[in-house]
Each structure stands twice: as C-alpha cells, then as structure tokens.
C-alpha positions as CSV (number, residue, x, y, z in Angstrom):
1,X,8.1,-4.4,-0.9
2,X,7.8,-8.1,0.0
3,X,6.0,-7.4,3.2
4,X,3.2,-9.9,2.5
5,X,0.5,-7.5,1.1
6,X,-0.4,-9.6,-2.0
7,X,-0.4,-12.8,-0.1
8,X,-2.5,-11.4,2.8
9,X,-5.0,-10.1,0.2
10,X,-5.3,-13.5,-1.5
11,X,-5.8,-15.3,1.8
12,X,-8.4,-12.8,3.1
13,X,-10.3,-13.1,-0.1
14,X,-10.3,-17.0,0.1
15,X,-11.3,-16.9,3.8
16,X,-14.3,-14.6,2.9
17,X,-15.3,-16.9,0.1
18,X,-15.0,-19.9,2.4
19,X,-17.4,-18.0,4.7
20,X,-19.8,-17.6,1.7
21,X,-19.1,-13.9,1.5
22,X,-18.7,-12.2,-1.9
23,X,-15.2,-10.8,-2.2
24,X,-13.7,-8.3,-4.5
25,X,-9.8,-8.8,-4.5
26,X,-8.0,-5.8,-5.9
27,X,-4.3,-6.4,-6.5
28,X,-1.9,-3.6,-6.7
29,X,-1.3,-4.6,-10.4
30,X,-5.0,-4.8,-11.3
31,X,-5.6,-3.2,-14.7
32,X,-7.7,-1.2,-14.9
33,X,-7.3,-0.3,-11.2
34,X,-10.3,1.2,-9.4
35,X,-8.4,3.8,-7.2
36,X,-4.9,4.1,-8.7
37,X,-4.7,7.7,-10.0
38,X,-1.6,7.2,-12.2
39,X,-3.4,5.0,-14.6
40,X,-4.7,8.1,-16.3
41,X,-1.2,9.5,-17.0
42,X,0.9,8.9,-20.1
43,X,3.9,8.8,-17.8
44,X,2.3,6.7,-15.2
45,X,5.7,5.4,-14.1
46,X,7.0,8.9,-13.5
47,X,4.0,11.1,-12.6
48,X,6.1,14.0,-11.7
49,X,6.7,14.6,-15.3
50,X,3.1,15.6,-16.0
51,X,1.4,16.1,-12.6
52,X,1.8,18.3,-9.6
53,X,1.2,16.9,-6.1
54,X,-2.1,18.6,-5.8
55,X,-3.3,17.3,-9.2
56,X,-2.3,13.7,-8.4
57,X,-3.9,13.8,-5.0
58,X,-7.2,15.3,-6.3
59,X,-7.3,12.6,-9.2
60,X,-6.8,9.9,-6.7
61,X,-9.5,11.2,-4.2
62,X,-12.0,11.4,-7.1
63,X,-11.3,7.7,-7.9
64,X,-11.6,6.7,-4.3
65,X,-14.9,8.7,-3.9
66,X,-16.3,6.7,-6.9
67,X,-14.9,3.4,-5.6
68,X,-16.5,4.0,-2.1
69,X,-19.9,4.9,-3.7
70,X,-19.8,1.6,-5.8
71,X,-18.9,-0.5,-2.8
72,X,-21.7,0.9,-0.8
73,X,-24.2,0.0,-3.5
74,X,-22.8,-3.6,-4.0
75,X,-22.7,-6.7,-2.0
76,X,-18.9,-7.5,-2.3
77,X,-16.4,-7.0,0.2
78,X,-13.3,-5.3,-1.3
79,X,-9.9,-6.5,-0.3
80,X,-7.2,-4.0,-1.4
81,X,-3.5,-4.8,-1.7
82,X,-1.6,-1.9,-0.1
83,X,-3.5,1.1,-1.6
84,X,-3.7,3.3,1.5
85,X,-0.1,3.7,2.4
86,X,1.2,2.4,-0.9
87,X,0.2,3.1,-4.5
88,X,-0.5,6.8,-4.9
89,X,1.0,7.6,-1.5
90,X,4.3,6.2,-2.7
91,X,4.0,8.5,-5.8
92,X,3.2,11.6,-3.6
93,X,6.2,10.8,-1.5
94,X,8.5,10.3,-4.5
95,X,7.2,13.6,-5.9
96,X,8.3,15.2,-2.6
97,X,5.0,16.1,-1.2
98,X,5.2,17.4,2.4
99,X,4.1,15.3,5.2
100,X,1.3,17.5,5.8
101,X,0.1,17.2,2.3
102,X,0.2,13.5,2.5
103,X,-1.5,13.4,5.8
104,X,-4.3,15.6,4.5
105,X,-4.8,13.3,1.5
106,X,-4.9,10.3,3.8
107,X,-7.4,12.1,6.1
108,X,-9.7,12.7,3.1
109,X,-9.4,9.0,2.1
110,X,-10.3,8.1,5.7
111,X,-13.4,10.1,5.5
112,X,-14.5,8.6,2.2
113,X,-13.9,5.0,3.2
114,X,-15.0,5.3,6.9
115,X,-18.6,4.4,6.1
116,X,-17.4,1.1,4.7
117,X,-16.0,0.1,8.2
118,X,-12.7,-1.1,6.8
119,X,-9.9,-2.9,8.7
120,X,-6.5,-1.5,7.9
121,X,-3.7,-4.1,8.3
122,X,-0.3,-2.5,8.5
123,X,2.5,-4.9,7.8
124,X,6.0,-3.7,8.9
125,X,9.3,-4.8,10.1
126,X,11.4,-2.9,12.7
127,X,14.6,-3.1,10.8
128,X,14.0,-1.5,7.4
129,X,17.5,-2.0,6.1
130,X,17.4,-5.8,6.8
131,X,13.9,-6.1,5.2
132,X,15.0,-4.3,2.1
133,X,18.2,-6.3,1.7
134,X,16.3,-9.6,2.3
135,X,13.7,-8.9,-0.4
136,X,16.3,-7.7,-2.8
137,X,18.3,-10.8,-2.3
138,X,15.3,-13.0,-2.8
139,X,14.1,-11.2,-6.0
140,X,17.5,-10.7,-7.6
141,X,19.6,-8.1,-9.3
142,X,17.2,-7.3,-12.3
143,X,14.4,-6.6,-9.8
144,X,16.6,-4.4,-7.7
145,X,17.6,-2.4,-10.8
146,X,14.0,-2.0,-11.7
147,X,13.2,-0.5,-8.2
148,X,16.4,1.7,-8.3
149,X,15.8,3.0,-11.8
150,X,12.2,3.9,-11.0
151,X,12.1,5.3,-7.5
152,X,15.5,7.1,-7.3
153,X,14.6,9.1,-10.4
154,X,11.9,10.9,-8.4
155,X,12.4,14.4,-7.0
156,X,12.7,13.1,-3.5
157,X,15.7,10.9,-4.3
158,X,17.3,13.3,-6.8
159,X,17.3,16.2,-4.4
160,X,19.0,13.9,-1.6
161,X,21.4,12.2,-4.1
162,X,20.1,8.8,-3.3
163,X,21.7,6.2,-5.6
164,X,21.9,2.4,-5.8
165,X,20.8,-0.1,-3.3
166,X,22.1,2.0,-0.3
167,X,19.9,4.9,-1.7
168,X,16.9,2.7,-2.0
169,X,17.3,1.6,1.6
170,X,17.5,5.2,2.8
171,X,14.4,6.1,0.8
172,X,12.5,3.4,2.5
173,X,13.8,4.3,6.0
174,X,12.4,7.9,5.4
175,X,9.3,6.4,3.9
176,X,8.6,4.2,7.0
177,X,9.0,7.1,9.3
178,X,6.2,8.8,7.3
179,X,3.8,5.8,7.2
180,X,4.3,5.0,10.9
181,X,3.3,8.6,11.7
182,X,0.4,8.4,9.3
183,X,-0.8,5.0,10.8
184,X,-0.7,6.6,14.3
185,X,-3.0,9.3,13.1
186,X,-5.4,7.0,11.3
187,X,-8.9,7.0,12.8
188,X,-10.1,3.7,11.5
189,X,-10.1,0.1,12.8
190,X,-6.5,-0.9,12.4
191,X,-3.9,-3.4,13.4
192,X,-0.2,-3.7,12.9
193,X,1.8,-6.9,12.4
194,X,5.6,-6.9,12.9
195,X,6.4,-9.8,10.5
196,X,10.2,-10.0,10.5
197,X,9.9,-13.4,12.1
198,X,8.1,-14.7,9.0
199,X,5.7,-16.7,11.1
200,X,3.0,-16.4,8.4
201,X,0.5,-18.8,9.9
202,X,0.4,-16.7,13.2
203,X,0.1,-13.5,11.4
204,X,-2.7,-14.8,9.2
205,X,-4.5,-16.1,12.3
206,X,-4.3,-12.6,13.8
207,X,-5.9,-11.1,10.7
208,X,-8.6,-13.7,10.5
209,X,-9.5,-13.4,14.1
210,X,-9.8,-9.6,13.9
211,X,-12.1,-10.1,10.9
212,X,-14.2,-12.7,12.7
213,X,-13.3,-15.4,10.1
214,X,-13.0,-19.0,11.2
215,X,-10.3,-21.1,9.7
216,X,-7.0,-20.0,8.3
217,X,-6.4,-20.8,4.6
218,X,-2.9,-22.0,3.9
219,X,-0.7,-19.8,1.7
220,X,-0.6,-20.9,-1.9
C-alpha cells in the first residue's frame, strides 16, 4: 500500500508512449480486470466466503493464461500495477494458503508470462511498520478503517487475532516475509527498489534505464 505501484505504472506507460511504443496500462482497479480472479465472485471483497484456495488459484491462472495469449498476439506492451505479488496473491494470503501453495501459483504464472519477457519491479521498504504507519497517516482514518475492516476479516488474521492498526502492521510484516521469499525464487528479469527515501526521480531513472527507455517523465 502506497509503495508507488500505480505511479510507476503510469510513468512507465508514458515513457513507452514517448518512445512511440503502444502501451497497455492495467491499473489494479481496472474494471473489468484482465487477470483478477475475484471479479467473477459475488463476494469479491471476501473471496473466502465462496471459494477455496485451489479454486481461486485455478481461476486466476486461467485468466493469466488468456491474458498472456492475447498479449502475444497483439502489439501493445502491458504495464501491470502490482498483480504478481499483489491482487490475487493478497487474497490467497488472506485465505491462509500455505507458502508452498502460493509459491506454486507464482511458479505457474512465471511459466505463463515468461515468453513475454517481462521485467518485475519489486518496490519495498526495509521497515514495514514505518511504511504502513506513514501511508496510514497520509491517507487518513477512513482509509485505515477500510483496510482493517477488509483484511483483518480474512482467515489469516482471524486465526491470529489480528485487530486494528497494530494487526494490520503485523499482517503486512508477515506478508512481506512471504513476498521477499517469492521474489528470491522468481526466475524472471527482476529488480528491487528500496524506496523509503522517497527519491522518486532516482527510482524512476533506475526503472527506465533497465527498460532501455530514454528520458524520465515527471510524476503527475
């Protein structure tokens, strides 16, 4: 949350367009969303009410397979906002899927998108508690309540008695341990950016240099 996913997606899209490349930006809130499996559920906000871990993973993999096939047939470069270690991985985690189940899911996605030669940009901050507190302070009490009411209703949080802001911090500390391990296993072109310094111009430059794009668009 607040790590810079959406902003990075927008800036990469603009850089591609400035380089006369067709770009396909996919925001996490795109509706309909090409790969988000929970879109098909009645309780999309609480997928554990009507789906098992295996069912949700299978639905997501099916959507990713169709998306990868469409991309290979088209000319646009897709730029996705946090859908590999966010989106349905968040839901699988909240549903208390085991690490090996989530790792197997990510490995399957890796095989599906590997032919597209993607670059995975992993935005992280070393101090998870500080990062969560900062974004919560910036976004306000209503946003914090929204996050708590959603994520701490899931089986993972309920079984561990996670409540309130402290519970949300604990949840994301556990989540980050998982995504760090998943990132280490990832057999794709990848880069990690520790962005707690908020030096956005430098971070953007790192991404654009890795993509071979000249010029760094300024943030909107």
